[in-house]
Each structure stands twice: as structure tokens, then as C-alpha cells.
C-alpha positions in Angstrom: 22.0 0.6 -41.0 18.2 0.9 -41.2 16.3 4.1 -40.8 14.8 2.9 -37.4 18.2 2.2 -36.0 19.5 5.5 -37.1 16.5 7.2 -35.5 17.1 5.3 -32.2 20.8 6.2 -32.1 19.9 9.8 -32.8 17.5 9.9 -29.9 20.0 8.1 -27.7 22.7 10.8 -28.5 20.2 13.6 -27.9 19.3 12.3 -24.4 22.7 10.9 -23.4 23.0 13.3 -20.5 19.7 11.9 -19.0 21.0 8.4 -19.4 24.3 9.3 -17.7 22.3 10.8 -14.7 20.3 7.5 -14.6 23.5 5.3 -14.1 23.9 5.8 -10.3 20.2 4.8 -9.7 20.6 1.7 -11.9 23.8 0.7 -10.1 22.1 1.1 -6.7 19.1 -0.9 -7.7 21.3 -3.7 -9.1 23.5 -3.8 -6.0 20.7 -3.6 -3.3 17.7 -5.2 -5.1 18.9 -7.7 -7.7 22.1 -9.2 -6.3 20.6 -10.0 -2.8 17.9 -12.0 -4.6 20.1 -15.0 -4.5 19.2 -15.2 -0.8 15.8 -16.5 -1.7 17.6 -19.9 -2.0 17.4 -20.3 1.8 13.6 -20.8 1.4 14.5 -24.2 -0.1 17.3 -25.0 2.5 17.8 -25.7 6.1 19.8 -22.5 6.3 22.6 -22.3 8.9 24.5 -19.0 9.2 27.7 -20.9 9.8 27.4 -22.8 6.6 26.2 -19.9 4.4 23.7 -20.0 1.5 25.8 -22.3 -0.6 26.7 -24.7 2.2 23.3 -25.3 3.8 21.3 -28.5 3.3 18.8 -28.5 0.4 15.3 -29.5 1.5 13.2 -28.4 -1.5 9.6 -27.5 -0.7 9.6 -28.8 2.9 9.2 -25.4 4.5 6.3 -24.5 2.2 4.6 -27.7 3.3 5.3 -26.9 6.9 3.5 -23.5 6.6 0.6 -24.9 4.6 0.0 -27.6 7.2 0.4 -25.4 10.2 -2.6 -24.0 12.1 -1.3 -20.5 11.5 -1.7 -20.7 7.7 -5.5 -20.2 7.7 -5.6 -17.5 10.3 -2.7 -15.4 8.9 -4.0 -15.7 5.4 -7.6 -14.7 6.4 -6.4 -11.8 8.6 -4.1 -10.5 5.9 -6.8 -10.7 3.1 -9.5 -9.2 5.4 -7.4 -6.2 6.4 -6.1 -5.7 2.8 -9.6 -5.8 1.2 -11.0 -3.6 3.9 -8.3 -1.1 3.3 -8.9 -1.2 -0.5 -12.6 -0.6 -0.1 -12.2 2.3 2.3 -8.8 3.9 1.4 -8.7 3.5 -2.3 -11.8 5.6 -3.4 -11.3 8.2 -0.6 -8.3 10.0 -2.2 -10.2 10.2 -5.5 -13.2 11.8 -3.8 -10.9 14.2 -2.0 -9.1 15.2 -5.3 -12.5 15.8 -7.0 -13.7 18.0 -4.0 -10.4 19.9 -3.9 -10.6 20.5 -7.7 -13.9 22.3 -7.2 -12.5 24.7 -4.6 -12.0 28.1 -6.2 -10.6 30.2 -3.3 -6.9 29.7 -3.7 -5.9 30.4 -0.1 -8.5 28.0 1.3 -7.5 25.4 -1.3 -3.9 25.6 -0.3 -4.8 25.3 3.4 -7.1 22.4 2.7 -4.4 20.5 0.8 -1.6 21.2 3.3 -3.7 20.2 6.3 -4.7 16.9 4.6 -1.0 16.1 3.7 0.5 16.7 7.1 -0.6 13.4 8.8 1.4 11.5 6.2 4.7 12.8 7.7 3.9 11.6 11.2 6.0 8.6 12.1 4.1 5.2 12.3 5.4 4.8 15.9 3.9 8.2 16.8 0.6 7.4 15.1 0.3 4.1 17.0 1.2 5.8 20.3 -1.6 8.3 19.6 -4.1 5.5 18.9 -3.2 3.6 22.1 -3.3 6.9 24.1 -6.7 7.8 22.7 -8.2 4.3 23.0 -7.0 3.4 26.5 -10.1 2.4 28.5 -8.6 3.7 31.8 -6.7 6.8 31.0 -7.4 7.6 27.3 -8.8 11.0 26.1 -11.9 9.4 24.7 -12.5 7.5 27.9 -12.2 10.7 30.0 -14.7 12.5 27.8 -17.2 9.6 27.9 -16.8 9.4 31.7 -18.3 12.9 32.0 -21.6 11.6 30.5 -21.5 8.4 32.5 -20.5 6.1 29.6 -17.7 3.5 30.2 -15.1 3.2 27.4 -14.8 -0.4 26.1 -11.4 -1.9 25.6 -11.3 -1.3 21.8 -7.7 -2.4 21.4 -8.4 -5.6 23.2 -11.4 -6.5 20.9 -10.3 -8.6 18.0 -13.4 -7.6 16.0 -12.4 -3.9 16.2 -8.7 -4.3 15.2 -9.2 -4.1 11.4 -11.3 -1.0 11.7 -8.8 0.7 13.9 -6.0 -0.2 11.5 -7.8 0.9 8.3 -9.3 4.1 9.7 -5.9 5.2 11.0 -4.4 4.5 7.6 -7.2 6.5 6.0 -6.5 9.5 8.3 -2.7 9.3 7.8 -2.5 8.9 4.1 -5.7 10.3 2.6 -4.2 13.7 1.6 -0.9 12.3 0.3 -2.6 9.6 -1.8 -4.8 12.3 -3.4 -1.7 14.2 -4.8 -1.5 12.0 -7.9 -5.2 12.5 -8.7 -5.0 16.2 -8.1 -2.0 16.4 -10.5 -4.0 14.5 -13.1 -7.0 16.9 -12.8 -4.7 19.9 -13.2 -4.0 18.8 -16.8 -7.7 19.1 -17.7 -8.2 21.8 -20.4 -10.1 24.8 -18.8 -12.0 25.2 -22.0 -13.9 22.0 -21.2 -15.2 23.6 -18.0 -16.1 26.8 -19.8 -18.1 24.9 -22.5 -19.8 22.9 -19.8 -20.8 26.1 -17.9 -22.2 27.6 -21.0 -24.3 24.5 -21.6 -25.7 24.9 -18.0 -23.8 21.9 -16.5 -23.8 21.8 -12.7 -20.6 21.1 -10.6 -21.7 17.5 -10.2 -22.2 17.1 -13.9 -18.7 18.5 -14.6 -17.2 16.0 -12.2 -19.2 13.2 -13.7 -18.5 14.0 -17.4 -15.1 15.7 -17.3 -13.1 15.0 -14.2 -13.9 11.3 -13.7 -13.2 10.3 -17.4 -9.8 12.2 -17.1 -9.0 10.3 -13.9 -10.0 6.9 -15.2 -6.6 5.8 -16.7 -4.8 6.9 -13.5 -7.3 5.1 -11.3 -7.0 2.0 -13.4 -3.2 1.9 -13.0 -3.3 2.6 -9.2 -5.9 -0.1 -8.7 -3.8 -2.6 -10.5 -0.8 -1.8 -8.3 -3.0 -1.9 -5.2 -4.3 -5.3 -6.1 -0.7 -6.4 -6.7 -0.1 -5.9 -3.0 -3.2 -7.8 -1.8 -1.1 -9.7 0.8 1.3 -6.8 1.4 0.0 -5.6 4.8 3.0 -4.2 6.5 4.1 -5.4 9.8 5.1 -2.1 11.5 1.7 -0.7 12.4 0.2 -4.1 13.0 2.9 -5.2 15.3 2.8 -1.9 17.3 -1.0 -2.2 17.8 -0.9 -5.9 18.5 -1.5 -7.4 21.9 -2.4 -10.7 23.4 -6.1 -9.9 23.4 -6.4 -9.0 19.7 -3.8 -11.5 18.4 -6.4 -13.7 16.8 -7.3 -10.9 14.4 -4.0 -9.0 14.2 -1.6 -11.8 13.3 -0.9 -11.3 9.6 1.7 -12.9 7.3 4.2 -10.1 7.7 4.1 -10.2 11.5 4.3 -14.0 11.5 7.3 -13.9 9.2 9.0 -11.2 11.5 8.5 -13.3 14.6 9.7 -16.5 12.9 12.8 -15.0 11.3 13.9 -12.1 13.5 12.8 -13.4 16.9 12.7 -17.2 16.4 15.7 -17.6 14.1 13.8 -19.8 11.7 15.3 -18.1 8.7 14.4 -20.7 6.1 10.7 -21.0 7.1 10.2 -17.3 7.2 11.9 -16.9 3.8 9.6 -19.6 2.4 6.5 -17.8 3.7 7.6 -14.5 2.4 8.4 -16.0 -1.0 4.9 -17.5 -1.1 3.5 -14.1 -0.2 5.4 -12.4 -3.0 4.3 -15.0 -5.6 0.7 -14.5 -4.7 1.0 -10.8 -5.0 2.7 -11.2 -8.4 -0.1 -13.5 -9.6 -2.7 -10.9 -8.5 -0.8 -8.1 -10.3 -0.5 -10.1 -13.6 -4.2 -11.2 -13.5 -5.5 -7.7 -12.7 -3.3 -6.1 -15.4 -4.6 -8.6 -18.0 -8.2 -8.0 -17.0 -7.7 -4.3 -17.1 -6.0 -4.4 -20.5 -9.0 -6.4 -21.9 -11.8 -4.4 -20.4 -10.5 -0.8 -20.3 -7.3 -0.7 -22.5 -5.4 0.4 -19.4 -2.4 -1.6 -18.3 1.1 -1.3 -16.9 2.7 -2.2 -20.2 
């Protein structure tokens, strides 16, 4: 036995209790994530529940062609990409800025209050958040409409305006998840050696210069990894909030891939077509993830592997 194998066995024996604790998680992931993957076969079949996955007629790429040739293809792709890119531009840098600001707060009590108050919206249910949005934005009985009426301004129907839908969605996401998304960056900043700040202070560096030359370089690897993962979900706009905020007036801007798949599969019973669309969505996300990981590894030496 070589020295490397002996070293590997020694490390394995030393950490065997940790591997034993990992077994239940591995079993759960295998049972509920990997075994059900055989169901992706229905994307290539005319699936009938009575015949099952193995008994349904095989049709190849017919459902993919149906989606690509439908009038919904262009609109759902554009709406999904628009909302996703808008969300990345607004919601990705905001937690980083919040973490940098929070790291500069010296008063411990105020810092704790600031952090907790920014985390709290994350724990509000999506249903409740959407209810709040509809309540505030109602042009007839909403809180904002009531306040505007006192100064003689009529509240427009924001939720019925397709052009405003993406902004409402992204800004509500920012409010709800800003504090929670900053936790990872705050944790990364907490590992910075305090002697670096002391040396910078002695050299006469300002707070902005400390952020620019100490904090941001320390955050760069974490930011790189998170950006790769975020780009890997470029078409991953969830259906819950979109569906709850959707109505017949804003449908042209709010119909994304996930809501279209939900309506086809769960409401329309077109299981094979919805599975094909969802598989296409997943493959596009995988391509973006691999490409961004490759680019990042070449430019910054930061990658997932």
C-alpha cells in the first residue's frame, strides 16, 4: 500500500464519526433527488398516468418542438430573462453594500438591531408579502392610494401595468431578502485580521479606503462564487410570487417559464409538454453555470471546483 493510500485511510478513520453522521443526508438526497430523475423520461413521451412512465408512447423531441414553435416561447423566455437580469443587477450588489456598511458600524447594540431588522422580512411568507403588495398598491382602497388622495393625486393601477410588474417583483425581492443575503458576506468580513485595520488607521486610511483595499479584496472570492451560482439560475425565476401577483392585465409581462409550466402541467394536465419545457429550462441554467464557472476560473482563479 502506497503512502498516499495509507494517509487517506488514516484520515478516513479519524473522521469516521463525521461520515456516519452524513449517511442519513446522503440517503435522503439519493431517494428524493436522484431516484425521481427517471421521471424526466416523460418529456420524450406522450405520458399517460394509466400507462406509467415505461408504458407511455415515445415521441422523442416532439414536445420541445411544440414549445419552440409556440407563440408563448418568445414571450416567456423574454419575461424570464428580463426579470432575472433585473433581479441580478439590483439584488446581487445590494447585500454586498449592506455587509460593507454593517462592518463599519462600531456600536454593538445598534449593529445588532440593524442586522436583526434587516433579516426579519426574510421570514415573512411569500403569500403574506404578495398580500401586502396588493393591499398597498390597490388604486381604490390601498394605503398608498389613500395617502395620495389627501394631496389630490390619483393612484395609478400599478399592478395592472405590465411595464411596472418587473420593478414591483424585483423591489419586493430586494426588501424581503436583502438582510438575509448579506449574512454570508458579513461572515466573510468577520474573518478579516483586525491588525490590517489597525495598520491602515496608522497609515491615515479613511473608512472608504479601508473598504476599498481590505474589505472588498477579502469579499472577492465569495462574491465570485455567489455570482456564478446566481448566473446558474438565470432562467430560475420562481412561480410562487409571480403567480400570486399575476392578473389578466399584467399577464403579457408576468408570464414566465415557471408559471407557464405550472399552468400546463398542474392545471392543464399536459405533463409531457410541461416536463419538456422544464427540462429545457434546467439545461439552459446548467450551460450558464458551466460557462460562468469556466470564465471565472480563467479570469479570477475563482471557481466551484
